[in-house]
C-alpha positions in Angstrom: 123.5 -88.9 45.6 121.9 -90.2 42.4 124.0 -92.0 40.0 124.9 -90.2 36.8 124.0 -93.3 34.8 120.3 -92.7 35.4 120.3 -89.5 33.3 122.1 -91.2 30.4 120.0 -92.9 27.7 120.2 -96.6 27.4 122.9 -97.5 24.8 121.1 -100.6 23.6 117.7 -98.9 23.2 116.8 -98.5 19.5 116.5 -95.1 18.0 112.8 -94.4 17.3 113.7 -92.2 14.4 115.9 -94.8 12.7 114.4 -97.0 10.0 113.3 -100.4 11.1 113.4 -103.5 9.0 109.8 -104.8 8.4 109.3 -108.4 7.4 106.5 -109.1 4.9 107.2 -112.8 4.3 104.2 -114.9 3.7 103.3 -118.1 5.6 104.0 -121.4 3.8 101.8 -124.5 4.2 103.5 -127.4 5.8 102.7 -129.7 2.8 104.4 -127.2 0.5 107.5 -127.3 2.6 107.7 -131.1 2.3 107.1 -130.8 -1.4 109.9 -128.3 -1.7 112.2 -130.7 0.1 111.4 -133.4 -2.4 112.0 -131.1 -5.3 115.3 -129.9 -3.8 116.3 -133.6 -3.4 115.6 -134.4 -7.0 117.5 -131.3 -8.1 120.5 -132.2 -5.9 120.6 -135.7 -7.3 120.5 -134.3 -10.8 123.3 -131.9 -10.0 125.4 -134.6 -8.5 125.0 -137.0 -11.4 125.7 -134.1 -13.8 128.9 -133.2 -12.0 130.1 -136.9 -12.0 129.3 -137.3 -15.7 131.2 -134.2 -16.7 134.2 -135.3 -14.6 134.1 -138.7 -16.3 134.0 -137.0 -19.7 137.0 -134.9 -18.8 138.9 -138.0 -17.6 138.1 -139.9 -20.8 140.0 -137.4 -22.9 143.2 -138.2 -21.1 142.8 -141.9 -20.2 143.7 -144.9 -22.3 140.3 -146.6 -21.8 137.4 -146.5 -24.3 135.0 -143.6 -23.9 131.5 -144.0 -22.4 129.0 -142.4 -24.8 126.2 -142.4 -22.3 128.0 -139.9 -20.0 127.3 -136.9 -22.3 123.7 -137.9 -22.9 123.0 -138.4 -19.2 124.7 -135.1 -18.4 122.4 -133.2 -20.8 119.3 -134.9 -19.4 120.4 -134.1 -15.8 120.8 -130.4 -16.8 117.1 -130.4 -18.0 116.0 -132.2 -14.8 117.9 -129.8 -12.6 116.5 -126.7 -14.3 112.9 -127.7 -14.1 112.8 -129.6 -10.8 113.4 -126.6 -8.6 111.6 -123.7 -10.5 108.6 -123.9 -8.1 110.9 -123.8 -5.0 112.7 -120.8 -6.3 109.4 -119.0 -6.7 108.2 -119.7 -3.2 111.5 -118.8 -1.6 111.8 -115.8 -3.8 115.3 -116.8 -4.8 114.8 -116.5 -8.6 116.4 -113.7 -10.6 114.2 -110.5 -10.3 114.4 -106.9 -11.1 112.7 -105.1 -8.2 112.2 -101.7 -9.8 108.5 -101.4 -9.0 109.2 -101.9 -5.3 110.4 -98.3 -5.0 106.9 -97.1 -5.7 105.2 -96.1 -2.4 101.7 -96.9 -3.6 100.9 -100.3 -1.9 97.9 -101.0 -4.0 99.9 -100.5 -7.2 102.5 -102.9 -5.9 99.9 -105.5 -5.2 98.4 -105.2 -8.7 101.8 -105.6 -10.3 102.8 -108.6 -8.1 99.5 -110.3 -8.7 99.8 -109.8 -12.5 103.3 -111.3 -12.4 102.2 -114.3 -10.4 99.2 -114.9 -12.6 101.5 -114.7 -15.7 103.7 -117.3 -14.1 100.7 -119.5 -13.4 99.7 -119.3 -17.0 103.3 -120.2 -18.1 103.2 -123.1 -15.7 99.9 -124.4 -17.2 101.3 -124.1 -20.7 104.5 -125.9 -19.8 102.6 -128.7 -18.1 100.4 -129.2 -21.2 103.4 -129.2 -23.5 105.3 -131.6 -21.2 102.3 -134.0 -21.2 102.1 -133.8 -25.0 105.8 -134.5 -25.4 105.6 -137.5 -23.1 102.7 -138.9 -25.1 104.3 -138.2 -28.5 107.8 -139.4 -27.7 106.9 -142.4 -25.5 107.9 -144.8 -28.3 111.3 -143.2 -28.8 114.5 -144.1 -26.9 117.7 -142.2 -26.4 120.6 -143.4 -28.6 123.1 -144.4 -25.9 121.2 -145.2 -22.8 118.1 -146.4 -24.6 116.0 -144.5 -22.1 112.4 -143.8 -23.0 112.2 -140.2 -24.1 109.0 -139.8 -22.1 111.2 -139.9 -18.9 113.0 -136.8 -20.0 109.8 -134.7 -20.0 108.3 -136.2 -16.8 110.3 -134.1 -14.3 109.8 -130.8 -16.3 106.1 -131.5 -16.4 106.0 -131.9 -12.6 108.1 -128.8 -12.2 105.7 -126.7 -14.3 102.8 -128.2 -12.2 104.6 -127.1 -9.1 105.2 -123.6 -10.5 101.5 -123.3 -11.3 100.3 -124.3 -7.8 102.9 -122.2 -6.1 102.0 -119.2 -8.2 98.4 -119.5 -7.3 99.2 -119.8 -3.6 101.5 -116.8 -3.8 98.7 -114.8 -5.5 96.3 -115.7 -2.7 98.8 -114.6 0.0 99.7 -111.5 -1.9 96.1 -110.4 -2.0 95.7 -111.2 1.7 99.0 -110.0 3.2 100.3 -107.7 0.6 103.3 -108.2 -1.8 106.8 -109.1 -0.8 109.0 -106.1 -1.3 112.6 -105.3 -1.0 113.6 -101.6 -0.7 117.2 -100.6 -0.3 117.9 -97.3 1.5 121.0 -95.2 0.9 123.7 -96.0 3.5 124.8 -93.3 5.8 128.4 -92.5 6.7 129.6 -95.3 9.0 126.3 -97.2 8.7 125.0 -100.2 6.8 122.5 -100.6 4.1 119.0 -101.5 5.5 117.0 -104.0 3.6 113.2 -104.0 3.9 111.6 -107.3 2.9 
């Protein structure tokens, strides 16, 4: 006598009619991964120093000792370095703030055009930021900060490198978008008792 289990469908088998998540992530060159780690390290150091300087400023308000004026200055500098040191990494990892309204359009060619336009615009912004950072380093090289007496050209060095990274990463992302298609994220309406499916 045949077992009744043979006539029952496998419970673990996926439903062919159910939507499946499709990954459209682009490959990343190894050297770009190492560059990203270096940028994240610089951003982490800036965030750590910023946190310490803010805590010291808070403690100075309630302590009997004399205030340290360089803490506020260094905290502001670290905020600038933190912001611009990781802008390229956020682009490559697709972790920056975005409004994915166009991803709902089913026309793949239109999506590619829009994504390429956005990436080329970012590359142009990166070039402009790099040029401006270089000009500021050249113009303010003779100036020093009031408290730390740090050359002001140091302040613009990391933003300049960050904009250069943004430009390179935008061009690489443009190439991969033209070759593999755009990265998209489409959310489907959840069914009763189900979960929202994310397509990337």
